[in-house]
C-alpha positions in Angstrom: 19.1 -17.3 -5.5 19.5 -20.2 -3.2 18.0 -18.3 -0.3 14.9 -17.4 -2.6 14.6 -21.1 -3.8 15.0 -22.3 -0.1 12.2 -19.9 1.0 10.0 -21.4 -1.8 9.6 -18.2 -3.8 11.5 -19.2 -7.0 8.0 -19.2 -8.8 7.9 -15.4 -8.6 10.5 -15.1 -11.3 8.4 -17.3 -13.6 5.3 -15.3 -13.3 6.3 -12.8 -16.1 6.6 -15.8 -18.5 3.0 -17.1 -18.0 0.6 -16.5 -20.8 -2.8 -15.4 -19.7 -6.1 -16.2 -21.3 -8.1 -13.0 -20.9 -11.4 -14.6 -22.0 -11.0 -17.4 -19.6 -10.1 -15.0 -16.6 -13.1 -12.8 -17.5 -15.3 -15.8 -17.4 -14.2 -16.9 -14.0 -14.6 -13.4 -12.6 -18.1 -13.3 -13.9 -18.9 -16.7 -12.2 -17.3 -15.8 -8.8 -19.6 -15.4 -5.9 -17.8 -13.6 -3.0 -20.6 -14.4 -0.5 -19.6 -18.2 -0.7 -16.1 -17.7 -2.0 -16.8 -20.2 -4.9 -17.3 -20.2 -8.7 -20.7 -21.2 -9.8 -20.1 -23.3 -13.0 -22.5 -25.3 -15.2 -21.7 -28.5 -13.2 -21.8 -27.0 -9.8 -19.8 -25.0 -7.4 -16.0 -25.1 -7.3 -13.4 -23.2 -5.2 -9.6 -23.0 -5.1 -7.8 -24.7 -2.2 -4.4 -23.9 -0.7 -3.4 -27.2 -2.2 -4.4 -26.0 -5.6 -2.3 -22.9 -5.2 0.7 -25.1 -4.2 0.4 -27.3 -7.4 -0.3 -24.2 -9.7 2.4 -21.8 -8.5 4.7 -24.2 -6.7 4.3 -22.2 -3.5 5.4 -24.1 -0.5 2.4 -24.8 2.0 4.5 -26.6 4.7 7.1 -25.3 7.1 7.2 -22.3 9.3 5.3 -19.3 7.9 6.9 -15.9 7.5 4.3 -13.6 8.9 4.4 -10.0 9.9 0.7 -9.9 11.0 -0.2 -6.4 12.4 3.5 -5.4 12.0 4.1 -1.9 10.6 7.7 -0.9 9.7 9.4 2.1 8.6 11.6 2.2 5.5 14.7 2.0 7.8 13.3 -1.1 9.5 12.6 -2.8 6.3 16.3 -2.2 5.0 17.4 -3.6 8.2 15.3 -6.7 7.9 16.7 -7.3 4.5 20.2 -6.7 5.8 19.5 -9.2 8.6 17.8 -11.8 6.4 19.8 -11.6 3.3 23.1 -10.3 4.6 23.3 -7.4 2.2 22.8 -3.6 2.7 20.4 -1.9 0.2 21.4 1.4 -1.5 19.0 4.2 -2.6 18.3 2.9 -6.1 17.7 -0.8 -4.9 14.2 -0.1 -3.7 11.2 1.3 -5.7 7.9 2.0 -4.0 8.8 -0.1 -1.0 9.7 -3.1 -3.2 13.0 -4.7 -4.0 14.1 -4.3 -7.6 14.3 -7.6 -9.4 17.6 -6.5 -10.8 19.0 -6.1 -7.3 18.1 -9.7 -6.5 19.5 -11.0 -9.8 22.8 -9.0 -9.5 23.3 -10.2 -5.8 21.9 -13.7 -6.1 22.3 -14.8 -9.7 19.9 -15.2 -12.5 
């Protein structure tokens, strides 16, 4: 859990607890203009910035990025990467559809 917190991804565990207002989300979707990447609201145009994302989700926006741009991996390479980064070896049931199971993270890194 410390490694996940240090990487700035502790907010991922909180997403399941967030209540969503479907009406509000629908209203924003209807007002989104993809050609300008802005919301058209009664008081003018508005957009979401990286700083907004930082404050809303607690996602770190400073430090070195972890980017695999243009990098394609095999299942074996991904398992090796997890072993190298987290120090643990994955078993067959620890992955589902190329994603780590949350249960695996909790059982290995705490709740």
